[in-house]
PyMOL Python script that loads the backbone (N, CA, C, O; Angstrom):
from pymol import cmd

cmd.read_pdbstr("""\
ATOM      1  N   MET A   1      10.951  30.339  10.953  1.00  0.00           N
ATOM      2  CA  MET A   1      10.049  29.251  11.129  1.00  0.00           C
ATOM      3  C   MET A   1       9.040  29.189  10.094  1.00  0.00           C
ATOM      4  O   MET A   1       8.703  28.098   9.634  1.00  0.00           O
ATOM      5  N   GLU A   2       8.467  30.414   9.641  1.00  0.00           N
ATOM      6  CA  GLU A   2       7.514  30.461   8.543  1.00  0.00           C
ATOM      7  C   GLU A   2       8.068  29.921   7.337  1.00  0.00           C
ATOM      8  O   GLU A   2       7.335  29.244   6.616  1.00  0.00           O
ATOM      9  N   ILE A   3       9.332  30.138   7.001  1.00  0.00           N
ATOM     10  CA  ILE A   3       9.927  29.792   5.703  1.00  0.00           C
ATOM     11  C   ILE A   3       9.935  28.225   5.747  1.00  0.00           C
ATOM     12  O   ILE A   3       9.648  27.608   4.722  1.00  0.00           O
ATOM     13  N   PHE A   4      10.241  27.593   6.850  1.00  0.00           N
ATOM     14  CA  PHE A   4      10.358  26.117   7.006  1.00  0.00           C
ATOM     15  C   PHE A   4       8.948  25.539   6.711  1.00  0.00           C
ATOM     16  O   PHE A   4       8.833  24.579   5.950  1.00  0.00           O
ATOM     17  N   ILE A   5       7.829  26.142   7.332  1.00  0.00           N
ATOM     18  CA  ILE A   5       6.569  25.484   7.130  1.00  0.00           C
ATOM     19  C   ILE A   5       6.146  25.664   5.726  1.00  0.00           C
ATOM     20  O   ILE A   5       5.497  24.752   5.214  1.00  0.00           O
ATOM     21  N   ILE A   6       6.436  26.756   5.011  1.00  0.00           N
ATOM     22  CA  ILE A   6       6.120  26.965   3.587  1.00  0.00           C
ATOM     23  C   ILE A   6       6.919  25.951   2.743  1.00  0.00           C
ATOM     24  O   ILE A   6       6.401  25.420   1.761  1.00  0.00           O
ATOM     25  N   TYR A   7       8.086  25.705   3.099  1.00  0.00           N
ATOM     26  CA  TYR A   7       9.016  24.762   2.447  1.00  0.00           C
ATOM     27  C   TYR A   7       8.418  23.328   2.514  1.00  0.00           C
ATOM     28  O   TYR A   7       8.348  22.624   1.506  1.00  0.00           O
ATOM     29  N   ILE A   8       8.017  22.945   3.664  1.00  0.00           N
ATOM     30  CA  ILE A   8       7.371  21.535   3.890  1.00  0.00           C
ATOM     31  C   ILE A   8       6.158  21.466   3.193  1.00  0.00           C
ATOM     32  O   ILE A   8       5.846  20.413   2.636  1.00  0.00           O
ATOM     33  N   CYS A   9       5.365  22.549   3.150  1.00  0.00           N
ATOM     34  CA  CYS A   9       3.975  22.422   2.453  1.00  0.00           C
ATOM     35  C   CYS A   9       4.213  22.330   0.905  1.00  0.00           C
ATOM     36  O   CYS A   9       3.459  21.667   0.193  1.00  0.00           O
ATOM     37  N   ILE A  10       5.270  23.007   0.420  1.00  0.00           N
ATOM     38  CA  ILE A  10       5.507  22.991  -1.032  1.00  0.00           C
ATOM     39  C   ILE A  10       5.998  21.630  -1.380  1.00  0.00           C
ATOM     40  O   ILE A  10       5.503  21.043  -2.342  1.00  0.00           O
ATOM     41  N   ILE A  11       6.988  21.058  -0.624  1.00  0.00           N
ATOM     42  CA  ILE A  11       7.522  19.808  -0.954  1.00  0.00           C
ATOM     43  C   ILE A  11       6.513  18.706  -0.821  1.00  0.00           C
ATOM     44  O   ILE A  11       6.500  17.744  -1.590  1.00  0.00           O
ATOM     45  N   SER A  12       5.667  18.865   0.171  1.00  0.00           N
ATOM     46  CA  SER A  12       4.549  17.854   0.368  1.00  0.00           C
ATOM     47  C   SER A  12       3.661  17.835  -0.732  1.00  0.00           C
ATOM     48  O   SER A  12       3.284  16.753  -1.181  1.00  0.00           O
ATOM     49  N   LEU A  13       3.238  19.036  -1.276  1.00  0.00           N
ATOM     50  CA  LEU A  13       2.288  19.173  -2.341  1.00  0.00           C
ATOM     51  C   LEU A  13       3.012  18.506  -3.668  1.00  0.00           C
ATOM     52  O   LEU A  13       2.381  17.754  -4.411  1.00  0.00           O
ATOM     53  N   ILE A  14       4.192  18.801  -3.862  1.00  0.00           N
ATOM     54  CA  ILE A  14       4.919  18.220  -4.994  1.00  0.00           C
ATOM     55  C   ILE A  14       4.936  16.731  -4.922  1.00  0.00           C
ATOM     56  O   ILE A  14       4.764  16.039  -5.925  1.00  0.00           O
ATOM     57  N   SER A  15       5.151  16.222  -3.689  1.00  0.00           N
ATOM     58  CA  SER A  15       5.338  14.828  -3.446  1.00  0.00           C
ATOM     59  C   SER A  15       3.980  14.142  -3.676  1.00  0.00           C
ATOM     60  O   SER A  15       3.943  13.021  -4.183  1.00  0.00           O
ATOM     61  N   ILE A  16       2.935  14.755  -3.335  1.00  0.00           N
ATOM     62  CA  ILE A  16       1.605  14.144  -3.477  1.00  0.00           C
ATOM     63  C   ILE A  16       1.302  14.078  -4.969  1.00  0.00           C
ATOM     64  O   ILE A  16       0.853  13.052  -5.480  1.00  0.00           O
ATOM     65  N   VAL A  17       1.557  15.204  -5.669  1.00  0.00           N
ATOM     66  CA  VAL A  17       1.325  15.124  -7.168  1.00  0.00           C
ATOM     67  C   VAL A  17       2.111  14.073  -7.857  1.00  0.00           C
ATOM     68  O   VAL A  17       1.572  13.361  -8.703  1.00  0.00           O
ATOM     69  N   VAL A  18       3.359  13.943  -7.535  1.00  0.00           N
ATOM     70  CA  VAL A  18       4.280  12.959  -8.162  1.00  0.00           C
ATOM     71  C   VAL A  18       3.786  11.559  -7.919  1.00  0.00           C
ATOM     72  O   VAL A  18       3.674  10.721  -8.814  1.00  0.00           O
ATOM     73  N   THR A  19       3.484  11.351  -6.597  1.00  0.00           N
ATOM     74  CA  THR A  19       3.062  10.013  -6.224  1.00  0.00           C
ATOM     75  C   THR A  19       1.701   9.659  -6.875  1.00  0.00           C
ATOM     76  O   THR A  19       1.556   8.504  -7.277  1.00  0.00           O
ATOM     77  N   VAL A  20       0.738  10.510  -7.006  1.00  0.00           N
ATOM     78  CA  VAL A  20      -0.556  10.165  -7.717  1.00  0.00           C
ATOM     79  C   VAL A  20      -0.316  10.058  -9.130  1.00  0.00           C
ATOM     80  O   VAL A  20      -0.986   9.245  -9.767  1.00  0.00           O
ATOM     81  N   CYS A  21       0.545  10.763  -9.708  1.00  0.00           N
ATOM     82  CA  CYS A  21       0.869  10.565 -11.247  1.00  0.00           C
ATOM     83  C   CYS A  21       1.518   9.271 -11.418  1.00  0.00           C
ATOM     84  O   CYS A  21       1.166   8.539 -12.343  1.00  0.00           O
ATOM     85  N   ASP A  22       2.509   8.900 -10.537  1.00  0.00           N
ATOM     86  CA  ASP A  22       3.146   7.547 -10.631  1.00  0.00           C
ATOM     87  C   ASP A  22       2.072   6.379 -10.537  1.00  0.00           C
ATOM     88  O   ASP A  22       2.119   5.439 -11.330  1.00  0.00           O
ATOM     89  N   LYS A  23       1.116   6.465  -9.558  1.00  0.00           N
ATOM     90  CA  LYS A  23       0.151   5.464  -9.401  1.00  0.00           C
ATOM     91  C   LYS A  23      -0.788   5.424 -10.716  1.00  0.00           C
ATOM     92  O   LYS A  23      -1.072   4.345 -11.237  1.00  0.00           O
ATOM     93  N   TYR A  24      -1.236   6.605 -11.204  1.00  0.00           N
ATOM     94  CA  TYR A  24      -1.941   6.643 -12.451  1.00  0.00           C
ATOM     95  C   TYR A  24      -1.221   5.953 -13.591  1.00  0.00           C
ATOM     96  O   TYR A  24      -1.801   5.103 -14.267  1.00  0.00           O
ATOM     97  N   PHE A  25       0.014   6.301 -13.809  1.00  0.00           N
ATOM     98  CA  PHE A  25       0.833   5.820 -14.833  1.00  0.00           C
ATOM     99  C   PHE A  25       1.016   4.192 -14.754  1.00  0.00           C
ATOM    100  O   PHE A  25       1.018   3.455 -15.740  1.00  0.00           O
ATOM    101  N   ALA A  26       1.163   3.790 -13.449  1.00  0.00           N
ATOM    102  CA  ALA A  26       1.318   2.387 -13.202  1.00  0.00           C
ATOM    103  C   ALA A  26       0.005   1.521 -13.565  1.00  0.00           C
ATOM    104  O   ALA A  26       0.029   0.387 -14.045  1.00  0.00           O
ATOM    105  N   ILE A  27      -1.120   2.256 -13.251  1.00  0.00           N
ATOM    106  CA  ILE A  27      -2.417   1.442 -13.548  1.00  0.00           C
ATOM    107  C   ILE A  27      -2.611   1.364 -15.032  1.00  0.00           C
ATOM    108  O   ILE A  27      -3.121   0.362 -15.534  1.00  0.00           O
ATOM    109  N   HIS A  28      -2.187   2.477 -15.812  1.00  0.00           N
ATOM    110  CA  HIS A  28      -2.442   2.578 -17.206  1.00  0.00           C
ATOM    111  C   HIS A  28      -1.268   2.040 -17.965  1.00  0.00           C
ATOM    112  O   HIS A  28      -1.260   2.114 -19.194  1.00  0.00           O
ATOM    113  N   ARG A  29      -0.243   1.483 -17.278  1.00  0.00           N
ATOM    114  CA  ARG A  29       0.933   0.763 -17.934  1.00  0.00           C
ATOM    115  C   ARG A  29       1.688   1.852 -19.028  1.00  0.00           C
ATOM    116  O   ARG A  29       2.006   1.572 -20.184  1.00  0.00           O
ATOM    117  N   LYS A  30       1.865   3.046 -18.406  1.00  0.00           N
ATOM    118  CA  LYS A  30       2.562   4.015 -19.138  1.00  0.00           C
ATOM    119  C   LYS A  30       3.876   4.338 -18.478  1.00  0.00           C
ATOM    120  O   LYS A  30       4.323   3.570 -17.627  1.00  0.00           O
ATOM    121  N   TRP A  31       4.534   5.458 -18.832  1.00  0.00           N
ATOM    122  CA  TRP A  31       5.810   5.948 -18.241  1.00  0.00           C
ATOM    123  C   TRP A  31       5.674   6.026 -16.869  1.00  0.00           C
ATOM    124  O   TRP A  31       4.614   6.419 -16.381  1.00  0.00           O
ATOM    125  N   ARG A  32       6.744   5.657 -16.093  1.00  0.00           N
ATOM    126  CA  ARG A  32       6.701   5.660 -14.577  1.00  0.00           C
ATOM    127  C   ARG A  32       7.720   6.797 -14.152  1.00  0.00           C
ATOM    128  O   ARG A  32       8.589   7.230 -14.909  1.00  0.00           O
ATOM    129  N   VAL A  33       7.519   7.219 -12.883  1.00  0.00           N
ATOM    130  CA  VAL A  33       8.410   8.248 -12.253  1.00  0.00           C
ATOM    131  C   VAL A  33       9.552   7.470 -11.714  1.00  0.00           C
ATOM    132  O   VAL A  33       9.371   6.470 -11.018  1.00  0.00           O
ATOM    133  N   ARG A  34      10.786   7.942 -12.044  1.00  0.00           N
ATOM    134  CA  ARG A  34      11.976   7.270 -11.509  1.00  0.00           C
ATOM    135  C   ARG A  34      11.915   7.165 -10.001  1.00  0.00           C
ATOM    136  O   ARG A  34      11.460   8.051  -9.278  1.00  0.00           O
ATOM    137  N   GLU A  35      12.419   5.994  -9.579  1.00  0.00           N
ATOM    138  CA  GLU A  35      12.551   5.755  -8.062  1.00  0.00           C
ATOM    139  C   GLU A  35      13.426   6.715  -7.444  1.00  0.00           C
ATOM    140  O   GLU A  35      13.220   7.060  -6.280  1.00  0.00           O
ATOM    141  N   SER A  36      14.403   7.187  -8.126  1.00  0.00           N
ATOM    142  CA  SER A  36      15.333   8.184  -7.585  1.00  0.00           C
ATOM    143  C   SER A  36      14.600   9.481  -7.276  1.00  0.00           C
ATOM    144  O   SER A  36      14.886  10.133  -6.271  1.00  0.00           O
ATOM    145  N   THR A  37      13.659   9.858  -8.129  1.00  0.00           N
ATOM    146  CA  THR A  37      12.980  11.034  -7.947  1.00  0.00           C
ATOM    147  C   THR A  37      12.050  10.876  -6.669  1.00  0.00           C
ATOM    148  O   THR A  37      11.952  11.777  -5.836  1.00  0.00           O
ATOM    149  N   LEU A  38      11.467   9.835  -6.586  1.00  0.00           N
ATOM    150  CA  LEU A  38      10.643   9.571  -5.408  1.00  0.00           C
ATOM    151  C   LEU A  38      11.400   9.647  -4.071  1.00  0.00           C
ATOM    152  O   LEU A  38      10.965  10.228  -3.076  1.00  0.00           O
ATOM    153  N   LEU A  39      12.645   8.964  -4.152  1.00  0.00           N
ATOM    154  CA  LEU A  39      13.541   9.080  -2.972  1.00  0.00           C
ATOM    155  C   LEU A  39      14.047  10.459  -2.613  1.00  0.00           C
ATOM    156  O   LEU A  39      14.129  10.843  -1.446  1.00  0.00           O
ATOM    157  N   ILE A  40      14.376  11.169  -3.638  1.00  0.00           N
ATOM    158  CA  ILE A  40      14.780  12.503  -3.353  1.00  0.00           C
ATOM    159  C   ILE A  40      13.734  13.379  -2.810  1.00  0.00           C
ATOM    160  O   ILE A  40      14.026  14.164  -1.908  1.00  0.00           O
ATOM    161  N   LEU A  41      12.504  13.312  -3.292  1.00  0.00           N
ATOM    162  CA  LEU A  41      11.330  14.016  -2.729  1.00  0.00           C
ATOM    163  C   LEU A  41      11.185  13.643  -1.306  1.00  0.00           C
ATOM    164  O   LEU A  41      11.009  14.498  -0.439  1.00  0.00           O
ATOM    165  N   SER A  42      11.256  12.389  -1.056  1.00  0.00           N
ATOM    166  CA  SER A  42      11.044  11.860   0.270  1.00  0.00           C
ATOM    167  C   SER A  42      12.170  12.462   1.303  1.00  0.00           C
ATOM    168  O   SER A  42      11.914  12.881   2.432  1.00  0.00           O
ATOM    169  N   ALA A  43      13.402  12.424   0.723  1.00  0.00           N
ATOM    170  CA  ALA A  43      14.494  12.900   1.608  1.00  0.00           C
ATOM    171  C   ALA A  43      14.459  14.353   1.791  1.00  0.00           C
ATOM    172  O   ALA A  43      15.021  14.818   2.783  1.00  0.00           O
ATOM    173  N   LEU A  44      13.813  15.205   0.878  1.00  0.00           N
ATOM    174  CA  LEU A  44      13.755  16.611   0.940  1.00  0.00           C
ATOM    175  C   LEU A  44      12.624  16.972   2.005  1.00  0.00           C
ATOM    176  O   LEU A  44      12.518  18.133   2.400  1.00  0.00           O
ATOM    177  N   GLY A  45      11.823  16.012   2.442  1.00  0.00           N
ATOM    178  CA  GLY A  45      10.928  16.283   3.391  1.00  0.00           C
ATOM    179  C   GLY A  45       9.412  15.924   3.118  1.00  0.00           C
ATOM    180  O   GLY A  45       8.518  16.271   3.889  1.00  0.00           O
ATOM    181  N   GLY A  46       9.193  15.192   1.946  1.00  0.00           N
ATOM    182  CA  GLY A  46       7.842  14.814   1.543  1.00  0.00           C
ATOM    183  C   GLY A  46       7.511  13.451   1.938  1.00  0.00           C
ATOM    184  O   GLY A  46       6.550  12.909   1.390  1.00  0.00           O
ATOM    185  N   SER A  47       8.220  12.799   2.864  1.00  0.00           N
ATOM    186  CA  SER A  47       7.933  11.468   3.086  1.00  0.00           C
ATOM    187  C   SER A  47       6.654  11.191   3.782  1.00  0.00           C
ATOM    188  O   SER A  47       5.996  10.194   3.483  1.00  0.00           O
ATOM    189  N   VAL A  48       6.265  12.038   4.708  1.00  0.00           N
ATOM    190  CA  VAL A  48       5.015  11.853   5.298  1.00  0.00           C
ATOM    191  C   VAL A  48       3.825  12.018   4.436  1.00  0.00           C
ATOM    192  O   VAL A  48       2.826  11.314   4.588  1.00  0.00           O
ATOM    193  N   ALA A  49       3.915  12.924   3.547  1.00  0.00           N
ATOM    194  CA  ALA A  49       2.835  13.220   2.553  1.00  0.00           C
ATOM    195  C   ALA A  49       2.743  12.091   1.532  1.00  0.00           C
ATOM    196  O   ALA A  49       1.671  11.674   1.093  1.00  0.00           O
ATOM    197  N   MET A  50       4.023  11.595   1.164  1.00  0.00           N
ATOM    198  CA  MET A  50       4.005  10.406   0.289  1.00  0.00           C
ATOM    199  C   MET A  50       3.429   9.124   0.944  1.00  0.00           C
ATOM    200  O   MET A  50       2.750   8.326   0.298  1.00  0.00           O
ATOM    201  N   TYR A  51       3.699   8.980   2.121  1.00  0.00           N
ATOM    202  CA  TYR A  51       3.224   7.817   2.739  1.00  0.00           C
ATOM    203  C   TYR A  51       1.620   7.854   2.908  1.00  0.00           C
ATOM    204  O   TYR A  51       0.909   6.892   2.614  1.00  0.00           O
ATOM    205  N   ILE A  52       1.209   8.881   3.334  1.00  0.00           N
ATOM    206  CA  ILE A  52      -0.296   9.105   3.518  1.00  0.00           C
ATOM    207  C   ILE A  52      -0.958   8.978   2.251  1.00  0.00           C
ATOM    208  O   ILE A  52      -2.026   8.369   2.200  1.00  0.00           O
ATOM    209  N   THR A  53      -0.386   9.541   1.103  1.00  0.00           N
ATOM    210  CA  THR A  53      -0.948   9.427  -0.229  1.00  0.00           C
ATOM    211  C   THR A  53      -0.935   7.941  -0.657  1.00  0.00           C
ATOM    212  O   THR A  53      -1.945   7.472  -1.182  1.00  0.00           O
ATOM    213  N   MET A  54       0.106   7.219  -0.467  1.00  0.00           N
ATOM    214  CA  MET A  54       0.119   5.817  -0.822  1.00  0.00           C
ATOM    215  C   MET A  54      -0.885   5.007  -0.151  1.00  0.00           C
ATOM    216  O   MET A  54      -1.483   4.098  -0.726  1.00  0.00           O
ATOM    217  N   GLN A  55      -1.078   5.345   1.101  1.00  0.00           N
ATOM    218  CA  GLN A  55      -2.084   4.575   1.918  1.00  0.00           C
ATOM    219  C   GLN A  55      -3.580   4.961   1.395  1.00  0.00           C
ATOM    220  O   GLN A  55      -4.476   4.117   1.444  1.00  0.00           O
ATOM    221  N   LEU A  56      -3.797   6.207   0.919  1.00  0.00           N
ATOM    222  CA  LEU A  56      -5.110   6.560   0.434  1.00  0.00           C
ATOM    223  C   LEU A  56      -5.455   6.040  -0.918  1.00  0.00           C
ATOM    224  O   LEU A  56      -6.623   5.771  -1.199  1.00  0.00           O
ATOM    225  N   ILE A  57      -4.448   5.886  -1.788  1.00  0.00           N
ATOM    226  CA  ILE A  57      -4.676   5.479  -3.105  1.00  0.00           C
ATOM    227  C   ILE A  57      -4.346   4.092  -3.376  1.00  0.00           C
ATOM    228  O   ILE A  57      -4.334   3.685  -4.538  1.00  0.00           O
ATOM    229  N   ASP A  58      -4.056   3.275  -2.320  1.00  0.00           N
ATOM    230  CA  ASP A  58      -3.749   1.895  -2.291  1.00  0.00           C
ATOM    231  C   ASP A  58      -4.975   1.065  -3.013  1.00  0.00           C
ATOM    232  O   ASP A  58      -6.129   1.088  -2.585  1.00  0.00           O
ATOM    233  N   THR A  59      -4.572   0.370  -4.107  1.00  0.00           N
ATOM    234  CA  THR A  59      -5.619  -0.432  -4.747  1.00  0.00           C
ATOM    235  C   THR A  59      -5.083  -1.893  -4.956  1.00  0.00           C
ATOM    236  O   THR A  59      -5.009  -2.421  -6.066  1.00  0.00           O
ATOM    237  N   LYS A  60      -4.745  -2.448  -3.863  1.00  0.00           N
ATOM    238  CA  LYS A  60      -4.191  -3.845  -3.899  1.00  0.00           C
ATOM    239  C   LYS A  60      -5.283  -4.735  -4.386  1.00  0.00           C
ATOM    240  O   LYS A  60      -6.446  -4.438  -4.114  1.00  0.00           O
ATOM    241  N   GLN A  61      -5.008  -5.803  -5.084  1.00  0.00           N
ATOM    242  CA  GLN A  61      -5.830  -6.805  -5.641  1.00  0.00           C
ATOM    243  C   GLN A  61      -6.446  -7.689  -4.515  1.00  0.00           C
ATOM    244  O   GLN A  61      -7.503  -8.291  -4.701  1.00  0.00           O
ATOM    245  N   ASP A  62      -5.772  -7.750  -3.366  1.00  0.00           N
ATOM    246  CA  ASP A  62      -6.248  -8.575  -2.290  1.00  0.00           C
ATOM    247  C   ASP A  62      -7.663  -8.222  -1.845  1.00  0.00           C
ATOM    248  O   ASP A  62      -8.437  -9.127  -1.533  1.00  0.00           O
ATOM    249  N   THR A  63      -8.006  -7.036  -1.805  1.00  0.00           N
ATOM    250  CA  THR A  63      -9.284  -6.793  -1.293  1.00  0.00           C
ATOM    251  C   THR A  63     -10.346  -7.095  -2.345  1.00  0.00           C
ATOM    252  O   THR A  63     -11.459  -7.494  -2.003  1.00  0.00           O
ATOM    253  N   LEU A  64     -10.020  -6.912  -3.597  1.00  0.00           N
ATOM    254  CA  LEU A  64     -10.840  -7.268  -4.761  1.00  0.00           C
ATOM    255  C   LEU A  64     -11.134  -8.796  -4.736  1.00  0.00           C
ATOM    256  O   LEU A  64     -12.276  -9.198  -4.959  1.00  0.00           O
ATOM    257  N   ASN A  65     -10.175  -9.593  -4.483  1.00  0.00           N
ATOM    258  CA  ASN A  65     -10.325 -10.967  -4.490  1.00  0.00           C
ATOM    259  C   ASN A  65     -11.204 -11.454  -3.264  1.00  0.00           C
ATOM    260  O   ASN A  65     -11.953 -12.428  -3.353  1.00  0.00           O
ATOM    261  N   LEU A  66     -11.054 -10.708  -2.127  1.00  0.00           N
ATOM    262  CA  LEU A  66     -11.829 -11.138  -0.944  1.00  0.00           C
ATOM    263  C   LEU A  66     -13.262 -10.713  -1.256  1.00  0.00           C
ATOM    264  O   LEU A  66     -14.156 -11.450  -0.840  1.00  0.00           O
ATOM    265  N   CYS A  67     -13.571  -9.675  -1.900  1.00  0.00           N
ATOM    266  CA  CYS A  67     -14.875  -9.377  -2.148  1.00  0.00           C
ATOM    267  C   CYS A  67     -15.532 -10.293  -3.167  1.00  0.00           C
ATOM    268  O   CYS A  67     -16.697 -10.666  -3.035  1.00  0.00           O
ATOM    269  N   SER A  68     -14.806 -10.625  -4.125  1.00  0.00           N
ATOM    270  CA  SER A  68     -15.404 -11.591  -5.188  1.00  0.00           C
ATOM    271  C   SER A  68     -15.616 -12.921  -4.537  1.00  0.00           C
ATOM    272  O   SER A  68     -16.445 -13.679  -5.041  1.00  0.00           O
ATOM    273  N   ALA A  69     -14.947 -13.287  -3.460  1.00  0.00           N
ATOM    274  CA  ALA A  69     -15.063 -14.655  -2.786  1.00  0.00           C
ATOM    275  C   ALA A  69     -16.424 -14.774  -2.181  1.00  0.00           C
ATOM    276  O   ALA A  69     -16.932 -15.887  -2.043  1.00  0.00           O
ATOM    277  N   TYR A  70     -17.076 -13.618  -1.792  1.00  0.00           N
ATOM    278  CA  TYR A  70     -18.273 -13.631  -1.250  1.00  0.00           C
ATOM    279  C   TYR A  70     -19.471 -13.549  -2.024  1.00  0.00           C
ATOM    280  O   TYR A  70     -20.564 -13.615  -1.461  1.00  0.00           O
ATOM    281  N   ARG A  71     -19.370 -13.410  -3.279  1.00  0.00           N
ATOM    282  CA  ARG A  71     -20.394 -13.306  -4.220  1.00  0.00           C
ATOM    283  C   ARG A  71     -20.910 -14.649  -4.572  1.00  0.00           C
ATOM    284  O   ARG A  71     -21.822 -14.764  -5.392  1.00  0.00           O
TER     285      ARG A  71
END
""", "prot")
cmd.dss("prot")
cmd.show_as("cartoon", "prot")
cmd.util.cbc("prot")
cmd.orient("prot")
């Protein structure tokens, strides 16, 4: 059981790093992480960590437009 928890922690950490890097590269219009890489990490057990990371680093333009409408 300990090995499984360590495995999930390692996969989750890798998934978080790859997701943050992909978001950074997307913002700066640079090289992107392949979608297949993201899907493989998700299938290996990093899906929950990736989902939470995507929710935390979400920078959609909708909220910026809403804020500028009230100025």
